[in-house]
Phi, psi and omega in degrees: 000158176235124177251130183232130168236120183250151180280131178276005174278339192277132178287351183247035185299321181293312175302318180298317176297315186291325174294325179290323177297315178294323179297306184294324171308302183294328177297316179293324171306329181287344184245094181308329180290345183267150173219124181285122180277300184205161174243122183250125184224127174243164183265144186274199183275136173245105182062226181268007185283130178290146184277154180279138181236027179309312182292318180299319178291324178294322181296317182293325178294317173301319183293321181291341183254022178062025176277343178221149175237357177206141187240134173249128182223152188296312185206167181297323179293334180280340185281322182216153180291332182206169181303309180311303182303322181291313183287332177295309179306310181296325178301310179295312174307320173298318176294337178276342176093018182260128176262148174242128176253115177264108189294308184304319186269354185048056177242131173242123181293353175299324177248030186285105171276177176304313187298314180290328176301316179293324173299322178291312179299326173293324175301318185287316181302318180299315186291328174299314180305306178308312185300307180301317175300323182287324178292324177295314179303320181293319179300317179296318179299310185292328177293322183290322180298331177276357179075028178257143177283144193264317190270176183274333186252127177280148178287161184306135178102349178232164175227145174277133174229150185060016172078359184209346184254151178263137175231142180292129168263104194307313178300329179274333175303324182298314183294325187290320176304309175303321182301310183296317183300307177307319182293321182287339174279355180105000179291142183279161180289336175294315181297316183295322177295319186294317181301315177296320178297322183291328176283354183080021176272116182288155179278152182277122178254000000 
């Protein structure tokens, strides 16, 4: 069997899917002892939307019923959403006598030692970190597009209202305008800081 998971963020999703199918079909044809049973393909994550795993579940069902004995996957990160899911699936497949070949990492679970299992876990953990970071950036972008403030502390010259909106503080806004004016007139940031300190205006920490 072949498992493919393509990102729905990719504008070239169809080509990505087709190229992977072509690659694995040709690879299997090079091995007379192999027979392609099925291609299982899921869509990846878009923003904070959970990815669909229907095809993955169908593949696991077929594995439990003895229909496949080896699974080819492009990479560890394509196989599972997180380290826990990956290790649980690999453990079950191993008990079923089904091996998994990860091309990118050049790992085959048939020869999976404790050391290689750590490698699999590390690859998943790294991918999870990248995915979380990407999701956070997308969440921030959407909040900014809606005009919502992201952090807990408002910058000088503003206050946070309704836990997400910024409101101008008139008495502080005058100081902010003075800072910009001084900077545009060529004053250094050090000189501006000294003037603010002399006026008793505290720094934002």
